[in-house]
C-alpha positions as CSV (number, residue, x, y, z in Angstrom):
1,M,0.0,0.0,0.0
2,T,1.1,3.5,-0.8
3,H,0.6,6.2,1.8
4,T,-1.3,9.3,0.6
5,E,-0.4,12.7,1.8
6,S,-2.7,14.1,4.5
7,I,-4.4,17.3,3.7
8,D,-3.3,20.0,6.1
9,F,-6.1,22.5,6.6
10,N,-3.8,25.2,7.8
11,D,-1.5,25.0,4.7
12,D,-4.5,25.1,2.4
13,V,-5.9,28.2,4.1
14,E,-2.5,29.9,4.3
15,Q,-1.9,29.4,0.5
16,L,-5.3,30.7,-0.4
17,V,-4.8,33.8,1.8
18,S,-1.4,34.4,0.3
19,F,-2.7,34.3,-3.2
20,W,-5.6,36.5,-2.1
21,L,-3.2,39.1,-0.6
22,V,-1.1,39.3,-3.8
23,L,-4.3,39.8,-5.9
24,D,-5.7,42.3,-3.5
25,K,-2.5,44.3,-3.4
26,A,-2.3,44.3,-7.2
27,A,-5.9,45.5,-7.4
28,R,-5.8,48.2,-4.8
29,E,-2.2,49.4,-4.9
30,P,-0.2,47.9,-7.8
31,F,3.3,47.0,-6.6
32,T,6.6,47.3,-8.5
33,V,8.4,44.2,-9.7
34,K,11.3,45.0,-7.5
35,S,9.4,45.9,-4.4
36,N,9.9,44.2,-1.0
37,F,6.3,42.9,-1.3
38,A,7.2,41.2,-4.7
39,R,10.4,39.8,-3.2
40,N,8.9,38.5,0.0
41,G,6.0,36.8,-1.9
42,A,8.0,35.9,-5.0
43,W,6.6,32.4,-5.4
44,Y,3.0,33.6,-5.1
45,V,3.7,36.5,-7.4
46,A,5.2,34.2,-10.0
47,V,2.3,31.7,-9.9
48,C,-0.2,34.6,-10.2
49,A,1.8,36.1,-13.1
50,S,2.3,32.8,-15.0
51,S,-1.4,32.0,-14.5
52,G,-2.5,35.4,-16.0
53,L,-3.9,36.7,-12.8
54,I,-1.6,39.7,-12.6
55,T,0.3,41.5,-15.3
56,T,2.6,44.4,-16.0
57,Q,1.1,44.9,-19.5
58,I,-0.5,48.3,-19.9
59,E,-1.4,48.1,-23.6
60,D,-0.8,45.7,-26.4
61,E,2.9,46.2,-26.7
62,T,3.5,48.4,-23.6
63,F,4.7,47.0,-20.3
64,G,5.2,48.9,-17.0
65,K,7.1,48.3,-13.8
66,K,4.0,47.5,-11.6
67,W,2.0,44.3,-11.2
68,M,-1.7,44.9,-11.8
69,I,-4.6,42.5,-11.4
70,T,-6.4,41.1,-14.6
71,E,-10.0,40.3,-15.1
72,E,-9.1,36.6,-14.5
73,G,-7.4,37.7,-11.3
74,F,-10.6,39.3,-10.1
75,E,-12.6,36.2,-10.9
76,F,-10.0,34.0,-9.1
77,M,-10.1,36.3,-6.1
78,E,-13.9,35.9,-5.9
79,G,-13.4,32.1,-6.0
80,I,-10.8,32.3,-3.2
81,D,-13.4,34.3,-1.1
82,E,-15.9,31.6,-1.6
83,R,-13.5,28.8,-0.8
84,I,-12.2,30.4,2.4
85,K,-15.8,30.9,3.6
86,E,-16.4,27.2,3.0
87,L,-13.3,26.2,4.9
88,L,-14.1,28.5,7.8
């Protein structure tokens, strides 16, 4: 028999909250790519960026220095809200 990993409730909530914080910050107060916030949450910022939840793209071929939330990011954030309510 192969052991399965146990699901750690605290880790699940911590990750959801961390993603929510990155998205909330990008929505309310876009942060620079070199900010302490971006450095401290580098893994979460990278996942959000590679998933299309945040972007530095201002127009079609114009990029800035700040992470901003995308429409997909807003939708994902709403999903996190619902999931956290279910867990709590």
